TORKOL-4160 file (C-alpha; in steps of 0.2 Angstrom, whole numbers, padded with zeros to 4 digits, m for minus):
446
<pt num="1" X="m0738" Y="0150" Z="m0229"/>
<pt num="2" X="m0733" Y="0136" Z="m0217"/>
<pt num="3" X="m0713" Y="0142" Z="m0221"/>
<pt num="4" X="m0719" Y="0159" Z="m0215"/>
<pt num="5" X="m0727" Y="0151" Z="m0201"/>
<pt num="6" X="m0712" Y="0140" Z="m0196"/>
<pt num="7" X="m0699" Y="0155" Z="m0198"/>
<pt num="8" X="m0711" Y="0166" Z="m0186"/>
<pt num="9" X="m0711" Y="0150" Z="m0174"/>
<pt num="10" X="m0691" Y="0148" Z="m0176"/>
<pt num="11" X="m0687" Y="0168" Z="m0173"/>
<pt num="12" X="m0700" Y="0168" Z="m0159"/>
<pt num="13" X="m0690" Y="0154" Z="m0150"/>
<pt num="14" X="m0673" Y="0161" Z="m0153"/>
<pt num="15" X="m0680" Y="0178" Z="m0147"/>
<pt num="16" X="m0687" Y="0169" Z="m0132"/>
<pt num="17" X="m0671" Y="0162" Z="m0128"/>
<pt num="18" X="m0661" Y="0180" Z="m0129"/>
<pt num="19" X="m0675" Y="0188" Z="m0119"/>
<pt num="20" X="m0673" Y="0174" Z="m0105"/>
<pt num="21" X="m0655" Y="0175" Z="m0104"/>
<pt num="22" X="m0654" Y="0193" Z="m0105"/>
<pt num="23" X="m0670" Y="0194" Z="m0091"/>
<pt num="24" X="m0658" Y="0181" Z="m0081"/>
<pt num="25" X="m0643" Y="0192" Z="m0083"/>
<pt num="26" X="m0651" Y="0208" Z="m0078"/>
<pt num="27" X="m0660" Y="0201" Z="m0063"/>
<pt num="28" X="m0642" Y="0195" Z="m0058"/>
<pt num="29" X="m0632" Y="0209" Z="m0060"/>
<pt num="30" X="m0646" Y="0221" Z="m0053"/>
<pt num="31" X="m0646" Y="0209" Z="m0037"/>
<pt num="32" X="m0626" Y="0210" Z="m0039"/>
<pt num="33" X="m0626" Y="0229" Z="m0039"/>
<pt num="34" X="m0639" Y="0231" Z="m0025"/>
<pt num="35" X="m0629" Y="0218" Z="m0014"/>
<pt num="36" X="m0612" Y="0230" Z="m0017"/>
<pt num="37" X="m0622" Y="0245" Z="m0015"/>
<pt num="38" X="m0628" Y="0238" Z="0003"/>
<pt num="39" X="m0609" Y="0235" Z="0006"/>
<pt num="40" X="m0602" Y="0252" Z="0003"/>
<pt num="41" X="m0618" Y="0259" Z="0014"/>
<pt num="42" X="m0612" Y="0248" Z="0028"/>
<pt num="43" X="m0594" Y="0253" Z="0025"/>
<pt num="44" X="m0597" Y="0271" Z="0024"/>
<pt num="45" X="m0608" Y="0270" Z="0041"/>
<pt num="46" X="m0593" Y="0261" Z="0051"/>
<pt num="47" X="m0579" Y="0273" Z="0044"/>
<pt num="48" X="m0571" Y="0259" Z="0031"/>
<pt num="49" X="m0575" Y="0269" Z="0015"/>
<pt num="50" X="m0563" Y="0284" Z="0018"/>
<pt num="51" X="m0545" Y="0277" Z="0012"/>
<pt num="52" X="m0532" Y="0278" Z="0026"/>
<pt num="53" X="m0516" Y="0277" Z="0013"/>
<pt num="54" X="m0514" Y="0269" Z="m0004"/>
<pt num="55" X="m0529" Y="0264" Z="m0012"/>
<pt num="56" X="m0537" Y="0262" Z="m0029"/>
<pt num="57" X="m0546" Y="0276" Z="m0040"/>
<pt num="58" X="m0556" Y="0270" Z="m0052"/>
<pt num="59" X="m0560" Y="0280" Z="m0068"/>
<pt num="60" X="m0580" Y="0278" Z="m0071"/>
<pt num="61" X="m0576" Y="0284" Z="m0090"/>
<pt num="62" X="m0564" Y="0270" Z="m0094"/>
<pt num="63" X="m0571" Y="0255" Z="m0083"/>
<pt num="64" X="m0579" Y="0242" Z="m0095"/>
<pt num="65" X="m0585" Y="0233" Z="m0079"/>
<pt num="66" X="m0575" Y="0217" Z="m0083"/>
<pt num="67" X="m0572" Y="0214" Z="m0065"/>
<pt num="68" X="m0555" Y="0209" Z="m0069"/>
<pt num="69" X="m0550" Y="0219" Z="m0054"/>
<pt num="70" X="m0562" Y="0212" Z="m0042"/>
<pt num="71" X="m0555" Y="0195" Z="m0046"/>
<pt num="72" X="m0538" Y="0200" Z="m0045"/>
<pt num="73" X="m0538" Y="0208" Z="m0027"/>
<pt num="74" X="m0532" Y="0197" Z="m0014"/>
<pt num="75" X="m0543" Y="0205" Z="m0001"/>
<pt num="76" X="m0561" Y="0204" Z="0001"/>
<pt num="77" X="m0574" Y="0218" Z="m0001"/>
<pt num="78" X="m0561" Y="0231" Z="m0007"/>
<pt num="79" X="m0570" Y="0231" Z="m0023"/>
<pt num="80" X="m0586" Y="0228" Z="m0029"/>
<pt num="81" X="m0596" Y="0229" Z="m0045"/>
<pt num="82" X="m0612" Y="0241" Z="m0047"/>
<pt num="83" X="m0623" Y="0245" Z="m0064"/>
<pt num="84" X="m0607" Y="0239" Z="m0075"/>
<pt num="85" X="m0594" Y="0248" Z="m0066"/>
<pt num="86" X="m0581" Y="0243" Z="m0052"/>
<pt num="87" X="m0582" Y="0252" Z="m0037"/>
<pt num="88" X="m0572" Y="0254" Z="m0020"/>
<pt num="89" X="m0580" Y="0248" Z="m0004"/>
<pt num="90" X="m0570" Y="0245" Z="0012"/>
<pt num="91" X="m0555" Y="0256" Z="0004"/>
<pt num="92" X="m0548" Y="0259" Z="0022"/>
<pt num="93" X="m0543" Y="0239" Z="0022"/>
<pt num="94" X="m0533" Y="0242" Z="0006"/>
<pt num="95" X="m0514" Y="0238" Z="0008"/>
<pt num="96" X="m0508" Y="0242" Z="m0009"/>
<pt num="97" X="m0506" Y="0226" Z="m0017"/>
<pt num="98" X="m0507" Y="0234" Z="m0035"/>
<pt num="99" X="m0515" Y="0218" Z="m0041"/>
<pt num="100" X="m0532" Y="0226" Z="m0047"/>
<pt num="101" X="m0520" Y="0241" Z="m0056"/>
<pt num="102" X="m0511" Y="0228" Z="m0065"/>
<pt num="103" X="m0527" Y="0217" Z="m0069"/>
<pt num="104" X="m0538" Y="0230" Z="m0077"/>
<pt num="105" X="m0538" Y="0226" Z="m0096"/>
<pt num="106" X="m0542" Y="0245" Z="m0101"/>
<pt num="107" X="m0531" Y="0256" Z="m0089"/>
<pt num="108" X="m0545" Y="0262" Z="m0079"/>
<pt num="109" X="m0538" Y="0261" Z="m0061"/>
<pt num="110" X="m0524" Y="0273" Z="m0052"/>
<pt num="111" X="m0515" Y="0269" Z="m0036"/>
<pt num="112" X="m0516" Y="0286" Z="m0024"/>
<pt num="113" X="m0511" Y="0290" Z="m0008"/>
<pt num="114" X="m0523" Y="0301" Z="0004"/>
<pt num="115" X="m0537" Y="0310" Z="m0001"/>
<pt num="116" X="m0544" Y="0329" Z="m0005"/>
<pt num="117" X="m0550" Y="0329" Z="0011"/>
<pt num="118" X="m0536" Y="0317" Z="0022"/>
<pt num="119" X="m0520" Y="0320" Z="0019"/>
<pt num="120" X="m0505" Y="0307" Z="0022"/>
<pt num="121" X="m0488" Y="0314" Z="0026"/>
<pt num="122" X="m0474" Y="0305" Z="0018"/>
<pt num="123" X="m0456" Y="0309" Z="0017"/>
<pt num="124" X="m0451" Y="0316" Z="0000"/>
<pt num="125" X="m0442" Y="0305" Z="m0011"/>
<pt num="126" X="m0435" Y="0304" Z="m0029"/>
<pt num="127" X="m0438" Y="0291" Z="m0040"/>
<pt num="128" X="m0421" Y="0284" Z="m0034"/>
<pt num="129" X="m0427" Y="0282" Z="m0016"/>
<pt num="130" X="m0416" Y="0296" Z="m0012"/>
<pt num="131" X="m0422" Y="0309" Z="0001"/>
<pt num="132" X="m0417" Y="0329" Z="0000"/>
<pt num="133" X="m0401" Y="0324" Z="0010"/>
<pt num="134" X="m0389" Y="0316" Z="m0003"/>
<pt num="135" X="m0385" Y="0298" Z="0001"/>
<pt num="136" X="m0401" Y="0295" Z="0013"/>
<pt num="137" X="m0412" Y="0283" Z="0005"/>
<pt num="138" X="m0430" Y="0278" Z="0011"/>
<pt num="139" X="m0438" Y="0260" Z="0006"/>
<pt num="140" X="m0453" Y="0251" Z="0011"/>
<pt num="141" X="m0468" Y="0257" Z="0021"/>
<pt num="142" X="m0462" Y="0274" Z="0026"/>
<pt num="143" X="m0461" Y="0280" Z="0008"/>
<pt num="144" X="m0480" Y="0274" Z="0006"/>
<pt num="145" X="m0479" Y="0256" Z="0000"/>
<pt num="146" X="m0480" Y="0244" Z="0012"/>
<pt num="147" X="m0483" Y="0228" Z="0003"/>
<pt num="148" X="m0470" Y="0214" Z="0005"/>
<pt num="149" X="m0466" Y="0213" Z="m0012"/>
<pt num="150" X="m0465" Y="0232" Z="m0016"/>
<pt num="151" X="m0454" Y="0235" Z="0000"/>
<pt num="152" X="m0443" Y="0220" Z="m0005"/>
<pt num="153" X="m0440" Y="0228" Z="m0023"/>
<pt num="154" X="m0438" Y="0246" Z="m0016"/>
<pt num="155" X="m0425" Y="0239" Z="m0003"/>
<pt num="156" X="m0415" Y="0232" Z="m0017"/>
<pt num="157" X="m0416" Y="0247" Z="m0028"/>
<pt num="158" X="m0412" Y="0260" Z="m0015"/>
<pt num="159" X="m0394" Y="0250" Z="m0011"/>
<pt num="160" X="m0392" Y="0249" Z="m0030"/>
<pt num="161" X="m0395" Y="0268" Z="m0032"/>
<pt num="162" X="m0384" Y="0270" Z="m0017"/>
<pt num="163" X="m0370" Y="0258" Z="m0024"/>
<pt num="164" X="m0369" Y="0270" Z="m0041"/>
<pt num="165" X="m0367" Y="0285" Z="m0030"/>
<pt num="166" X="m0355" Y="0279" Z="m0017"/>
<pt num="167" X="m0339" Y="0291" Z="m0012"/>
<pt num="168" X="m0330" Y="0282" Z="0001"/>
<pt num="169" X="m0324" Y="0294" Z="0016"/>
<pt num="170" X="m0309" Y="0290" Z="0024"/>
<pt num="171" X="m0318" Y="0292" Z="0040"/>
<pt num="172" X="m0332" Y="0280" Z="0036"/>
<pt num="173" X="m0334" Y="0263" Z="0046"/>
<pt num="174" X="m0347" Y="0257" Z="0034"/>
<pt num="175" X="m0352" Y="0261" Z="0016"/>
<pt num="176" X="m0371" Y="0259" Z="0022"/>
<pt num="177" X="m0380" Y="0258" Z="0038"/>
<pt num="178" X="m0396" Y="0252" Z="0036"/>
<pt num="179" X="m0408" Y="0254" Z="0048"/>
<pt num="180" X="m0423" Y="0242" Z="0052"/>
<pt num="181" X="m0425" Y="0225" Z="0048"/>
<pt num="182" X="m0442" Y="0222" Z="0040"/>
<pt num="183" X="m0444" Y="0216" Z="0022"/>
<pt num="184" X="m0437" Y="0230" Z="0014"/>
<pt num="185" X="m0422" Y="0231" Z="0027"/>
<pt num="186" X="m0419" Y="0213" Z="0025"/>
<pt num="187" X="m0419" Y="0215" Z="0005"/>
<pt num="188" X="m0407" Y="0231" Z="0007"/>
<pt num="189" X="m0395" Y="0220" Z="0020"/>
<pt num="190" X="m0395" Y="0205" Z="0006"/>
<pt num="191" X="m0391" Y="0218" Z="m0008"/>
<pt num="192" X="m0378" Y="0227" Z="0002"/>
<pt num="193" X="m0369" Y="0209" Z="0003"/>
<pt num="194" X="m0371" Y="0205" Z="m0014"/>
<pt num="195" X="m0362" Y="0222" Z="m0019"/>
<pt num="196" X="m0348" Y="0219" Z="m0007"/>
<pt num="197" X="m0351" Y="0233" Z="0003"/>
<pt num="198" X="m0347" Y="0237" Z="0020"/>
<pt num="199" X="m0363" Y="0235" Z="0028"/>
<pt num="200" X="m0373" Y="0237" Z="0046"/>
<pt num="201" X="m0389" Y="0234" Z="0049"/>
<pt num="202" X="m0397" Y="0238" Z="0065"/>
<pt num="203" X="m0418" Y="0234" Z="0072"/>
<pt num="204" X="m0424" Y="0243" Z="0086"/>
<pt num="205" X="m0435" Y="0227" Z="0090"/>
<pt num="206" X="m0435" Y="0210" Z="0080"/>
<pt num="207" X="m0431" Y="0204" Z="0064"/>
<pt num="208" X="m0446" Y="0206" Z="0053"/>
<pt num="209" X="m0452" Y="0223" Z="0056"/>
<pt num="210" X="m0470" Y="0225" Z="0056"/>
<pt num="211" X="m0473" Y="0207" Z="0050"/>
<pt num="212" X="m0465" Y="0200" Z="0066"/>
<pt num="213" X="m0481" Y="0210" Z="0076"/>
<pt num="214" X="m0493" Y="0199" Z="0067"/>
<pt num="215" X="m0501" Y="0186" Z="0078"/>
<pt num="216" X="m0495" Y="0169" Z="0076"/>
<pt num="217" X="m0509" Y="0162" Z="0065"/>
<pt num="218" X="m0510" Y="0177" Z="0055"/>
<pt num="219" X="m0507" Y="0173" Z="0037"/>
<pt num="220" X="m0497" Y="0186" Z="0028"/>
<pt num="221" X="m0503" Y="0188" Z="0008"/>
<pt num="222" X="m0489" Y="0190" Z="m0005"/>
<pt num="223" X="m0485" Y="0186" Z="m0022"/>
<pt num="224" X="m0469" Y="0179" Z="m0029"/>
<pt num="225" X="m0455" Y="0191" Z="m0027"/>
<pt num="226" X="m0435" Y="0190" Z="m0030"/>
<pt num="227" X="m0425" Y="0190" Z="m0015"/>
<pt num="228" X="m0407" Y="0194" Z="m0017"/>
<pt num="229" X="m0396" Y="0180" Z="m0014"/>
<pt num="230" X="m0409" Y="0167" Z="m0014"/>
<pt num="231" X="m0419" Y="0169" Z="m0030"/>
<pt num="232" X="m0439" Y="0168" Z="m0031"/>
<pt num="233" X="m0449" Y="0166" Z="m0017"/>
<pt num="234" X="m0466" Y="0160" Z="m0023"/>
<pt num="235" X="m0477" Y="0162" Z="m0007"/>
<pt num="236" X="m0496" Y="0165" Z="m0009"/>
<pt num="237" X="m0501" Y="0162" Z="0008"/>
<pt num="238" X="m0490" Y="0158" Z="0022"/>
<pt num="239" X="m0487" Y="0160" Z="0040"/>
<pt num="240" X="m0478" Y="0175" Z="0048"/>
<pt num="241" X="m0466" Y="0161" Z="0056"/>
<pt num="242" X="m0462" Y="0154" Z="0040"/>
<pt num="243" X="m0459" Y="0169" Z="0031"/>
<pt num="244" X="m0447" Y="0175" Z="0047"/>
<pt num="245" X="m0438" Y="0158" Z="0045"/>
<pt num="246" X="m0436" Y="0159" Z="0028"/>
<pt num="247" X="m0427" Y="0176" Z="0030"/>
<pt num="248" X="m0416" Y="0169" Z="0044"/>
<pt num="249" X="m0410" Y="0155" Z="0034"/>
<pt num="250" X="m0405" Y="0167" Z="0020"/>
<pt num="251" X="m0396" Y="0177" Z="0031"/>
<pt num="252" X="m0388" Y="0163" Z="0040"/>
<pt num="253" X="m0381" Y="0155" Z="0025"/>
<pt num="254" X="m0374" Y="0173" Z="0020"/>
<pt num="255" X="m0365" Y="0175" Z="0036"/>
<pt num="256" X="m0374" Y="0191" Z="0040"/>
<pt num="257" X="m0379" Y="0197" Z="0058"/>
<pt num="258" X="m0390" Y="0209" Z="0061"/>
<pt num="259" X="m0391" Y="0219" Z="0077"/>
<pt num="260" X="m0406" Y="0218" Z="0085"/>
<pt num="261" X="m0414" Y="0226" Z="0100"/>
<pt num="262" X="m0404" Y="0242" Z="0096"/>
<pt num="263" X="m0413" Y="0257" Z="0092"/>
<pt num="264" X="m0406" Y="0273" Z="0083"/>
<pt num="265" X="m0407" Y="0289" Z="0090"/>
<pt num="266" X="m0400" Y="0302" Z="0080"/>
<pt num="267" X="m0393" Y="0302" Z="0062"/>
<pt num="268" X="m0382" Y="0318" Z="0059"/>
<pt num="269" X="m0374" Y="0323" Z="0041"/>
<pt num="270" X="m0357" Y="0327" Z="0045"/>
<pt num="271" X="m0344" Y="0335" Z="0031"/>
<pt num="272" X="m0344" Y="0318" Z="0020"/>
<pt num="273" X="m0351" Y="0304" Z="0030"/>
<pt num="274" X="m0366" Y="0301" Z="0043"/>
<pt num="275" X="m0364" Y="0299" Z="0062"/>
<pt num="276" X="m0377" Y="0286" Z="0068"/>
<pt num="277" X="m0381" Y="0287" Z="0086"/>
<pt num="278" X="m0389" Y="0269" Z="0095"/>
<pt num="279" X="m0393" Y="0264" Z="0111"/>
<pt num="280" X="m0377" Y="0253" Z="0109"/>
<pt num="281" X="m0364" Y="0264" Z="0100"/>
<pt num="282" X="m0360" Y="0276" Z="0088"/>
<pt num="283" X="m0357" Y="0272" Z="0069"/>
<pt num="284" X="m0350" Y="0282" Z="0054"/>
<pt num="285" X="m0355" Y="0278" Z="0037"/>
<pt num="286" X="m0355" Y="0284" Z="0019"/>
<pt num="287" X="m0374" Y="0280" Z="0016"/>
<pt num="288" X="m0390" Y="0277" Z="0025"/>
<pt num="289" X="m0406" Y="0267" Z="0020"/>
<pt num="290" X="m0421" Y="0271" Z="0031"/>
<pt num="291" X="m0431" Y="0256" Z="0032"/>
<pt num="292" X="m0441" Y="0258" Z="0048"/>
<pt num="293" X="m0459" Y="0258" Z="0043"/>
<pt num="294" X="m0472" Y="0270" Z="0046"/>
<pt num="295" X="m0476" Y="0261" Z="0063"/>
<pt num="296" X="m0462" Y="0269" Z="0072"/>
<pt num="297" X="m0463" Y="0265" Z="0090"/>
<pt num="298" X="m0476" Y="0259" Z="0101"/>
<pt num="299" X="m0487" Y="0273" Z="0106"/>
<pt num="300" X="m0486" Y="0271" Z="0127"/>
<pt num="301" X="m0501" Y="0274" Z="0139"/>
<pt num="302" X="m0490" Y="0284" Z="0150"/>
<pt num="303" X="m0497" Y="0278" Z="0165"/>
<pt num="304" X="m0488" Y="0273" Z="0182"/>
<pt num="305" X="m0484" Y="0255" Z="0182"/>
<pt num="306" X="m0482" Y="0252" Z="0163"/>
<pt num="307" X="m0464" Y="0248" Z="0164"/>
<pt num="308" X="m0469" Y="0233" Z="0173"/>
<pt num="309" X="m0462" Y="0216" Z="0165"/>
<pt num="310" X="m0480" Y="0209" Z="0161"/>
<pt num="311" X="m0483" Y="0224" Z="0151"/>
<pt num="312" X="m0481" Y="0221" Z="0131"/>
<pt num="313" X="m0485" Y="0230" Z="0115"/>
<pt num="314" X="m0486" Y="0214" Z="0105"/>
<pt num="315" X="m0494" Y="0196" Z="0105"/>
<pt num="316" X="m0483" Y="0184" Z="0099"/>
<pt num="317" X="m0487" Y="0166" Z="0104"/>
<pt num="318" X="m0505" Y="0165" Z="0112"/>
<pt num="319" X="m0506" Y="0147" Z="0111"/>
<pt num="320" X="m0492" Y="0147" Z="0126"/>
<pt num="321" X="m0503" Y="0159" Z="0137"/>
<pt num="322" X="m0516" Y="0150" Z="0147"/>
<pt num="323" X="m0527" Y="0153" Z="0163"/>
<pt num="324" X="m0522" Y="0170" Z="0166"/>
<pt num="325" X="m0533" Y="0189" Z="0168"/>
<pt num="326" X="m0527" Y="0199" Z="0155"/>
<pt num="327" X="m0531" Y="0217" Z="0149"/>
<pt num="328" X="m0531" Y="0221" Z="0132"/>
<pt num="329" X="m0530" Y="0239" Z="0127"/>
<pt num="330" X="m0536" Y="0245" Z="0111"/>
<pt num="331" X="m0550" Y="0246" Z="0098"/>
<pt num="332" X="m0541" Y="0242" Z="0082"/>
<pt num="333" X="m0538" Y="0227" Z="0073"/>
<pt num="334" X="m0522" Y="0221" Z="0083"/>
<pt num="335" X="m0533" Y="0223" Z="0100"/>
<pt num="336" X="m0549" Y="0214" Z="0094"/>
<pt num="337" X="m0539" Y="0199" Z="0086"/>
<pt num="338" X="m0526" Y="0197" Z="0100"/>
<pt num="339" X="m0542" Y="0196" Z="0113"/>
<pt num="340" X="m0549" Y="0184" Z="0103"/>
<pt num="341" X="m0535" Y="0173" Z="0101"/>
<pt num="342" X="m0531" Y="0174" Z="0120"/>
<pt num="343" X="m0549" Y="0171" Z="0126"/>
<pt num="344" X="m0550" Y="0155" Z="0113"/>
<pt num="345" X="m0533" Y="0148" Z="0125"/>
<pt num="346" X="m0545" Y="0150" Z="0140"/>
<pt num="347" X="m0539" Y="0167" Z="0149"/>
<pt num="348" X="m0550" Y="0178" Z="0157"/>
<pt num="349" X="m0550" Y="0194" Z="0144"/>
<pt num="350" X="m0556" Y="0211" Z="0148"/>
<pt num="351" X="m0555" Y="0222" Z="0131"/>
<pt num="352" X="m0553" Y="0242" Z="0136"/>
<pt num="353" X="m0555" Y="0254" Z="0124"/>
<pt num="354" X="m0557" Y="0274" Z="0126"/>
<pt num="355" X="m0572" Y="0277" Z="0112"/>
<pt num="356" X="m0589" Y="0272" Z="0114"/>
<pt num="357" X="m0589" Y="0260" Z="0100"/>
<pt num="358" X="m0576" Y="0251" Z="0087"/>
<pt num="359" X="m0573" Y="0260" Z="0071"/>
<pt num="360" X="m0561" Y="0257" Z="0056"/>
<pt num="361" X="m0560" Y="0238" Z="0060"/>
<pt num="362" X="m0563" Y="0223" Z="0047"/>
<pt num="363" X="m0582" Y="0218" Z="0048"/>
<pt num="364" X="m0578" Y="0200" Z="0052"/>
<pt num="365" X="m0568" Y="0207" Z="0069"/>
<pt num="366" X="m0582" Y="0218" Z="0072"/>
<pt num="367" X="m0594" Y="0202" Z="0070"/>
<pt num="368" X="m0583" Y="0192" Z="0081"/>
<pt num="369" X="m0579" Y="0204" Z="0094"/>
<pt num="370" X="m0598" Y="0206" Z="0096"/>
<pt num="371" X="m0601" Y="0188" Z="0097"/>
<pt num="372" X="m0588" Y="0187" Z="0112"/>
<pt num="373" X="m0594" Y="0201" Z="0120"/>
<pt num="374" X="m0612" Y="0194" Z="0120"/>
<pt num="375" X="m0606" Y="0177" Z="0126"/>
<pt num="376" X="m0596" Y="0185" Z="0139"/>
<pt num="377" X="m0580" Y="0176" Z="0133"/>
<pt num="378" X="m0573" Y="0194" Z="0133"/>
<pt num="379" X="m0578" Y="0208" Z="0143"/>
<pt num="380" X="m0577" Y="0225" Z="0134"/>
<pt num="381" X="m0576" Y="0240" Z="0142"/>
<pt num="382" X="m0580" Y="0256" Z="0131"/>
<pt num="383" X="m0575" Y="0273" Z="0136"/>
<pt num="384" X="m0562" Y="0267" Z="0148"/>
<pt num="385" X="m0545" Y="0271" Z="0151"/>
<pt num="386" X="m0530" Y="0264" Z="0162"/>
<pt num="387" X="m0525" Y="0275" Z="0176"/>
<pt num="388" X="m0514" Y="0264" Z="0184"/>
<pt num="389" X="m0504" Y="0246" Z="0182"/>
<pt num="390" X="m0499" Y="0237" Z="0198"/>
<pt num="391" X="m0491" Y="0221" Z="0201"/>
<pt num="392" X="m0508" Y="0210" Z="0203"/>
<pt num="393" X="m0520" Y="0223" Z="0198"/>
<pt num="394" X="m0525" Y="0237" Z="0185"/>
<pt num="395" X="m0535" Y="0252" Z="0190"/>
<pt num="396" X="m0547" Y="0259" Z="0176"/>
<pt num="397" X="m0557" Y="0275" Z="0174"/>
<pt num="398" X="m0575" Y="0270" Z="0166"/>
<pt num="399" X="m0587" Y="0283" Z="0160"/>
<pt num="400" X="m0603" Y="0282" Z="0172"/>
<pt num="401" X="m0594" Y="0275" Z="0186"/>
<pt num="402" X="m0589" Y="0288" Z="0199"/>
<pt num="403" X="m0574" Y="0275" Z="0207"/>
<pt num="404" X="m0560" Y="0267" Z="0199"/>
<pt num="405" X="m0563" Y="0249" Z="0191"/>
<pt num="406" X="m0550" Y="0238" Z="0199"/>
<pt num="407" X="m0548" Y="0222" Z="0191"/>
<pt num="408" X="m0536" Y="0209" Z="0196"/>
<pt num="409" X="m0523" Y="0206" Z="0182"/>
<pt num="410" X="m0508" Y="0194" Z="0177"/>
<pt num="411" X="m0505" Y="0202" Z="0160"/>
<pt num="412" X="m0507" Y="0219" Z="0150"/>
<pt num="413" X="m0506" Y="0219" Z="0132"/>
<pt num="414" X="m0506" Y="0238" Z="0124"/>
<pt num="415" X="m0512" Y="0241" Z="0105"/>
<pt num="416" X="m0513" Y="0260" Z="0105"/>
<pt num="417" X="m0505" Y="0261" Z="0087"/>
<pt num="418" X="m0488" Y="0267" Z="0084"/>
<pt num="419" X="m0480" Y="0285" Z="0085"/>
<pt num="420" X="m0476" Y="0290" Z="0068"/>
<pt num="421" X="m0457" Y="0294" Z="0066"/>
<pt num="422" X="m0461" Y="0312" Z="0060"/>
<pt num="423" X="m0449" Y="0320" Z="0072"/>
<pt num="424" X="m0436" Y="0309" Z="0069"/>
<pt num="425" X="m0435" Y="0312" Z="0051"/>
<pt num="426" X="m0439" Y="0331" Z="0053"/>
<pt num="427" X="m0424" Y="0330" Z="0066"/>
<pt num="428" X="m0413" Y="0322" Z="0053"/>
<pt num="429" X="m0417" Y="0336" Z="0041"/>
<pt num="430" X="m0429" Y="0326" Z="0029"/>
<pt num="431" X="m0443" Y="0336" Z="0020"/>
<pt num="432" X="m0459" Y="0329" Z="0024"/>
<pt num="433" X="m0474" Y="0331" Z="0012"/>
<pt num="434" X="m0493" Y="0329" Z="0014"/>
<pt num="435" X="m0500" Y="0319" Z="0000"/>
<pt num="436" X="m0520" Y="0324" Z="m0006"/>
<pt num="437" X="m0524" Y="0310" Z="m0017"/>
<pt num="438" X="m0508" Y="0310" Z="m0027"/>
<pt num="439" X="m0505" Y="0296" Z="m0039"/>
<pt num="440" X="m0492" Y="0283" Z="m0034"/>
<pt num="441" X="m0495" Y="0272" Z="m0049"/>
<pt num="442" X="m0504" Y="0277" Z="m0064"/>
<pt num="443" X="m0502" Y="0272" Z="m0083"/>
<pt num="444" X="m0504" Y="0288" Z="m0089"/>
<pt num="445" X="m0486" Y="0290" Z="m0082"/>
<pt num="446" X="m0479" Y="0275" Z="m0087"/>
């Protein structure tokens, strides 16, 4: 009898421990699920839940809730955990790292471009990154993969594939003209040098492409990558300046010069070569690598005075700008981040946005701009549009005011997005397709 009682006590104690552990676990997981669900509701409210480009699609049937994808994602609040399954939260902020795809132990994630409702226009390219026009290749962001590592890899592979197909024309001055000097363009340039090709690289702005437009203090998230003529680059967190400095060093050591501030106007296919017309000359080439990015050219306001020297479309060194009266135009992350950086340097900053509220911006940016607005560190003008820019003023129309609002002004920064180079591509003859949730990376296809 005593032995029975003793066994009952032991088993009761064990069951009690198990019950307590399960109770704590369920309470913790329910709390975690509720927190994620609240984030999803908030993301939907602010328009962050709908993806704009490359994003993960999680199979609910295959997901086992290991959380490996959540831990692997370098960004914050892209993925969360609900009732034992991984869920997407702020999908619009996904930049296509692919870390979640590779981390999933049960292959439950597919990386897709576009959705059933929101299509994304992309040039049609083969697995070798070649367009419908033979010897014209596309690499990097323009093809749908904007992450630095992916862009570098595509730039390398595109040139390797071009090299294999290269048939030299007697009329061509170059084997390849590389258009764009962002991550893909730089990798393509280094690969062309490695393969002893006759090449020319042109960039409409400055070395770095999209990376060059990041504010100086912004951190570029990346993973180890293999850079031609350099080797493995192990940068997990680095500033924009450090990354561009590394690229400059590699180019300099290999005696490579990139034609900066030279915009390509037309690319025409002749009999057996391409004719590339830029703002500075005409070049003949056997092949083309397009690595221009999806941003294209900065979108202009098209108002009187926009051509003045005090108008800029990127913010490079905010720490050198002080005690100025500045107008920032736009309502996206770039505009908000730039306005905050300028305000922190003691400038008088006004932020003009044509809509009645900020949408599709990062939660942290939304929180900060609301704080800066409430403390009057930044004057925010919703439903406003720039009408004219003069040497010492800016004139704006603001809903609710009959007369134009005139502000004393020293500098104007415009962040109205970029004009997608669709017309440029169509003029060349490149086929454009709209992707509605099509898989870019899928384990089933591998």
